[in-house]
DSSP file (Angstrom, degrees, kcal/mol; ACC not computed):
  #  RESIDUE AA STRUCTURE BP1 BP2  ACC     N-H-->O    O-->H-N    N-H-->O    O-->H-N    TCO  KAPPA ALPHA  PHI   PSI    X-CA   Y-CA   Z-CA
    1    1 A M              0   0    0      0, 0.0    36,-2.6     0, 0.0     3,-0.1   0.000 360.0 360.0 360.0   4.5   60.3   54.2  -68.6
    2    2 A N        +     0   0    0      1,-0.2     2,-0.3    34,-0.2    33,-0.3   0.877 360.0 104.6  66.1  44.6   62.1   51.1  -67.4
    3    3 A Y        -     0   0    0     31,-0.1     2,-0.3    34,-0.1    -1,-0.2  -0.978  64.4-114.8-147.0 163.1   59.4   49.3  -65.5
    4    4 A Q  E     -A   33   0A   0     29,-2.3    29,-3.0    -2,-0.3     2,-0.4  -0.739  23.7-160.9 -97.9 143.5   57.1   46.3  -66.0
    5    5 A I  E     -A   32   0A   0     -2,-0.3    27,-0.2    27,-0.2    25,-0.0  -0.958   5.1-158.7-122.8 146.6   53.4   46.4  -66.2
    6    6 A R  E     -A   31   0A   0     25,-2.3    25,-2.3    -2,-0.4     2,-0.1  -0.975  22.1-129.7-122.1 116.2   50.9   43.6  -65.7
    7    7 A P  E     -A   30   0A   0      0, 0.0    23,-0.3     0, 0.0     3,-0.1  -0.402  22.5-177.0 -64.3 138.1   47.4   44.1  -67.3
    8    8 A K  E     -     0   0A   0     21,-3.8     2,-0.2     1,-0.4    22,-0.2   0.546  53.2 -70.1-111.9 -14.9   44.6   43.4  -64.8
    9    9 A G  E     -A   29   0A   0     20,-1.0    20,-2.5     0, 0.0    -1,-0.4  -0.727  65.2 -43.4 143.7 168.3   41.6   43.9  -67.1
   10   10 A L  E     +A   28   0A   0     18,-0.2    18,-0.2    -2,-0.2     3,-0.1  -0.424  44.1 174.8 -64.8 131.7   39.5   46.3  -69.1
   11   11 A F  E     -     0   0A   0     16,-3.0     2,-0.3     1,-0.4    17,-0.2   0.800  62.1 -13.5-103.3 -47.6   38.8   49.6  -67.2
   12   12 A H  E     -A   27   0A   0     15,-1.7    15,-3.5     2,-0.0     2,-0.4  -0.988  49.6-161.4-159.2 144.9   36.9   51.7  -69.8
   13   13 A E  E     +A   26   0A   0     -2,-0.3     2,-0.4    13,-0.2    13,-0.2  -0.999  17.7 171.1-132.9 133.9   36.2   51.9  -73.5
   14   14 A N  E     -A   25   0A   0     11,-2.5    11,-3.0    -2,-0.4     2,-0.5  -0.999  21.0-154.2-145.1 136.3   35.1   55.0  -75.3
   15   15 A T  E     -A   24   0A   0     -2,-0.4     2,-0.4     9,-0.3     9,-0.2  -0.952  18.5-176.9-110.7 130.1   34.6   56.0  -78.9
   16   16 A H  E     -A   23   0A   0      7,-2.8     7,-2.8    -2,-0.5     2,-0.5  -0.991  17.0-144.9-131.7 131.9   34.9   59.7  -79.8
   17   17 A E  E     -A   22   0A   0     -2,-0.4     5,-0.2     5,-0.2     3,-0.0  -0.845   9.9-172.7 -98.6 126.7   34.4   61.3  -83.2
   18   18 A Y        -     0   0    0      3,-3.1     2,-1.6    -2,-0.5     4,-0.1  -0.197  54.2 -96.2-106.5  38.1   36.7   64.3  -84.0
   19   19 A G  S    S+     0   0    0      1,-0.2    -1,-0.0     2,-0.1     3,-0.0  -0.602 116.5  27.4  87.2 -82.0   35.0   65.4  -87.2
   20   20 A N  S    S+     0   0    0     -2,-1.6     2,-0.3     1,-0.1    -1,-0.2   0.394 127.0  32.6-100.8   4.0   37.1   63.7  -89.8
   21   21 A F        -     0   0    0      2,-0.0    -3,-3.1    -5,-0.0     2,-0.4  -0.989  65.9-138.5-152.8 161.6   38.4   60.8  -87.7
   22   22 A I  E     -A   17   0A   0     -2,-0.3     2,-0.5    -5,-0.2    -5,-0.2  -0.958  10.5-158.0-123.6 137.3   37.2   58.5  -84.9
   23   23 A I  E     -A   16   0A   0     -7,-2.8    -7,-2.8    -2,-0.4     2,-0.7  -0.960   3.8-161.4-115.2 131.7   39.2   57.3  -81.9
   24   24 A N  E     -A   15   0A   0     -2,-0.5     2,-0.5    -9,-0.2    -9,-0.3  -0.924  16.5-162.5-108.5 104.0   38.4   54.2  -80.0
   25   25 A L  E     -A   14   0A   0    -11,-3.0   -11,-2.5    -2,-0.7     2,-0.6  -0.770   6.9-170.1 -92.3 124.6   40.2   54.5  -76.6
   26   26 A I  E     -A   13   0A   0     -2,-0.5     2,-0.5   -13,-0.2   -13,-0.2  -0.964   5.6-162.3-116.1 115.2   40.6   51.3  -74.6
   27   27 A A  E     -A   12   0A   0    -15,-3.5   -16,-3.0    -2,-0.6   -15,-1.7  -0.851   5.7-166.6-100.7 130.0   41.8   51.9  -71.0
   28   28 A I  E     -A   10   0A   0     -2,-0.5     2,-0.3   -18,-0.2   -18,-0.2  -0.956  19.4-127.6-119.4 131.5   43.3   48.9  -69.2
   29   29 A K  E     +A    9   0A   0    -20,-2.5   -21,-3.8    -2,-0.4   -20,-1.0  -0.584  37.2 179.3 -74.4 137.7   44.0   48.7  -65.5
   30   30 A C  E     -A    7   0A   0     -2,-0.3     2,-0.4   -23,-0.3   -25,-0.0  -0.942  29.1-129.4-137.6 157.5   47.6   47.6  -64.8
   31   31 A E  E     -A    6   0A   0    -25,-2.3   -25,-2.3    -2,-0.3     2,-0.4  -0.890  26.1-141.5-101.9 140.8   49.9   46.9  -61.9
   32   32 A I  E     -A    5   0A   0     -2,-0.4     2,-0.5   -27,-0.2   -27,-0.2  -0.873  12.0-166.2-105.5 134.9   53.3   48.5  -62.1
   33   33 A E  E     +A    4   0A   0    -29,-3.0   -29,-2.3    -2,-0.4     2,-0.2  -0.976  58.3  13.3-121.0 118.2   56.4   46.8  -60.9
   34   34 A G  S    S-     0   0    0     -2,-0.5   -31,-0.1   -31,-0.2    -2,-0.0  -0.561  94.4 -64.4 112.1-179.3   59.5   48.9  -60.4
   35   35 A I        -     0   0    0    -33,-0.3    -2,-0.0    -2,-0.2     2,-0.0  -0.939  50.2-119.1-111.5 122.4   60.2   52.6  -60.3
   36   36 A P        -     0   0    0      0, 0.0     2,-0.5     0, 0.0   -34,-0.2  -0.337  25.3-156.5 -60.8 137.4   59.5   54.7  -63.4
   37   37 A I        -     0   0    0    -36,-2.6     2,-0.3    -2,-0.0   -34,-0.1  -0.977  17.1-125.3-117.9 125.0   62.5   56.5  -64.8
   38   38 A V        +     0   0    0     -2,-0.5     6,-0.1     1,-0.2     4,-0.0  -0.530  48.6 144.8 -70.5 125.4   62.0   59.6  -66.9
   39   39 A S  S    S+     0   0    0     -2,-0.3    -1,-0.2     4,-0.1     3,-0.0   0.632  73.5  21.1-129.0 -41.4   63.8   59.1  -70.2
   40   40 A K  S    S+     0   0    0      3,-0.0     2,-0.3     0, 0.0    -2,-0.1   0.461 112.6  69.3-112.2  -3.7   61.8   60.8  -73.0
   41   41 A H  S    S-     0   0    0      1,-0.1     3,-0.1     0, 0.0     0, 0.0  -0.813  78.6-127.0-115.0 156.1   59.7   63.3  -71.1
   42   42 A S  S    S-     0   0    0     -2,-0.3     2,-0.3     1,-0.2    -1,-0.1   0.817  88.0  -6.3 -72.8 -29.4   60.8   66.4  -69.2
   43   43 A K        -     0   0    0      2,-0.0     2,-0.4    -3,-0.0    -1,-0.2  -0.990  56.2-140.8-159.8 163.8   59.1   65.3  -66.0
   44   44 A L        -     0   0    0     -2,-0.3     2,-0.3    -3,-0.1    -6,-0.1  -0.998  21.3-174.7-129.7 129.2   56.9   62.7  -64.4
   45   45 A I        -     0   0    0     -2,-0.4     2,-0.5     2,-0.0    -2,-0.0  -0.923  15.1-146.7-124.6 152.1   54.2   63.5  -61.8
   46   46 A R        -     0   0    0     -2,-0.3     2,-0.4     0, 0.0    -2,-0.0  -0.966  18.9-171.2-114.6 132.8   51.9   61.4  -59.7
   47   47 A L        -     0   0    0     -2,-0.5     2,-0.1     2,-0.0     5,-0.1  -0.932  26.5-116.0-122.1 146.7   48.5   62.7  -58.9
   48   48 A K    >   -     0   0    0     -2,-0.4     3,-2.2     1,-0.1     4,-0.4  -0.499  38.3-111.3 -69.8 151.1   45.8   61.4  -56.6
   49   49 A R  G >  S+     0   0    0      1,-0.3     3,-1.3     2,-0.2     4,-0.3   0.836 117.3  59.0 -58.4 -34.1   42.7   60.4  -58.5
   50   50 A E  G 3  S+     0   0    0      1,-0.2    -1,-0.3     2,-0.1     3,-0.2   0.615 104.8  52.9 -71.9  -9.0   40.7   63.3  -57.1
   51   51 A S  G X  S+     0   0    0     -3,-2.2     3,-2.0     1,-0.1    -1,-0.2   0.440  79.5  94.4-100.2  -2.2   43.3   65.7  -58.5
   52   52 A L  G X  S+     0   0    0     -3,-1.3     3,-1.5    -4,-0.4    -1,-0.1   0.789  74.1  66.1 -62.4 -27.2   43.1   64.4  -62.1
   53   53 A D  G 3  S+     0   0    0     -4,-0.3    -1,-0.3     1,-0.3    -2,-0.1   0.502  82.9  77.3 -74.6  -0.1   40.6   67.0  -63.1
   54   54 A S  G <  S+     0   0    0     -3,-2.0    -1,-0.3     2,-0.1     2,-0.2   0.576  87.1  74.3 -80.5  -9.2   43.3   69.7  -62.5
   55   55 A L  S <  S-     0   0    0     -3,-1.5     2,-0.6    -4,-0.2     0, 0.0  -0.612  89.5-111.9-100.0 162.3   44.8   68.7  -65.9
   56   56 A I        -     0   0    0     -2,-0.2     2,-0.3     0, 0.0    -2,-0.1  -0.860  39.7-166.6 -94.9 119.4   43.5   69.4  -69.4
   57   57 A W        -     0   0    0     -2,-0.6     5,-0.0    -4,-0.1    -4,-0.0  -0.766  24.9-108.0-108.3 150.5   42.4   66.2  -71.1
   58   58 A A    >>  -     0   0    0     -2,-0.3     3,-1.7     1,-0.1     4,-1.2  -0.468  38.9-110.6 -67.2 147.7   41.6   65.4  -74.7
   59   59 A P  T 34 S+     0   0    0      0, 0.0     3,-0.3     0, 0.0    -1,-0.1   0.838 118.6  55.6 -52.1 -36.8   37.8   64.9  -75.2
   60   60 A T  T 34 S+     0   0    0      1,-0.2     4,-0.4     2,-0.1   -35,-0.1   0.767 107.4  50.4 -69.4 -23.4   38.3   61.2  -75.8
   61   61 A D  T <> S+     0   0    0     -3,-1.7     4,-2.2     1,-0.1     3,-0.5   0.743  88.9  83.2 -81.9 -25.3   40.0   60.8  -72.4
   62   62 A I  H  X S+     0   0    0     -4,-1.2     4,-2.8    -3,-0.3     5,-0.2   0.848  86.0  51.6 -57.2 -45.7   37.4   62.6  -70.3
   63   63 A P  H  > S+     0   0    0      0, 0.0     4,-2.1     0, 0.0    -1,-0.2   0.913 113.5  45.3 -59.7 -40.6   35.0   59.7  -69.7
   64   64 A A  H  > S+     0   0    0     -3,-0.5     4,-2.4    -4,-0.4    -2,-0.2   0.900 113.7  49.6 -67.7 -40.5   37.7   57.3  -68.5
   65   65 A V  H  X S+     0   0    0     -4,-2.2     4,-2.5     2,-0.2    -1,-0.2   0.923 110.8  49.7 -64.0 -43.9   39.2   60.1  -66.3
   66   66 A E  H  X S+     0   0    0     -4,-2.8     4,-1.9    -5,-0.2    -1,-0.2   0.902 111.2  49.4 -61.8 -40.6   35.8   60.8  -64.8
   67   67 A Q  H  X S+     0   0    0     -4,-2.1     4,-1.3    -5,-0.2    -1,-0.2   0.909 110.9  50.1 -64.4 -41.4   35.3   57.1  -64.1
   68   68 A L  H  < S+     0   0    0     -4,-2.4    -2,-0.2     1,-0.2    -1,-0.2   0.902 109.7  50.9 -63.4 -41.5   38.7   56.9  -62.4
   69   69 A I  H  < S+     0   0    0     -4,-2.5    -1,-0.2     1,-0.2    -2,-0.2   0.895 118.0  37.4 -63.1 -40.8   38.0   59.9  -60.2
   70   70 A T  H  < S+     0   0    0     -4,-1.9    -1,-0.2    -5,-0.2    -2,-0.2   0.555  89.8 117.1 -91.8  -8.2   34.6   58.5  -59.0
   71   71 A E     <  -     0   0    0     -4,-1.3     2,-0.5    -3,-0.2    -3,-0.0  -0.324  64.7-129.1 -63.5 137.8   35.7   54.8  -58.8
   72   72 A K              0   0    0      1,-0.1    -1,-0.1    -2,-0.0    -2,-0.1  -0.774 360.0 360.0 -86.9 129.8   35.6   53.3  -55.3
   73   73 A V              0   0    0     -2,-0.5    -1,-0.1     0, 0.0    -2,-0.1   0.445 360.0 360.0 -89.8 360.0   38.9   51.5  -54.6
């Protein structure tokens, strides 16, 4: 997407079992430098954190999304 990211630290870690496999999702807070350019996706949208629940998330993503929505900035 043609921009630089700088990791700022661990945000959330969640392990979710999907029956026959397990995913350990590690979410890291980052700073973005530059303007994202769409190259492999049809579009790119930005949402305010309180609007994130308007999307359909995979079960393993939901705890991190909920934490992001309720986090005090």
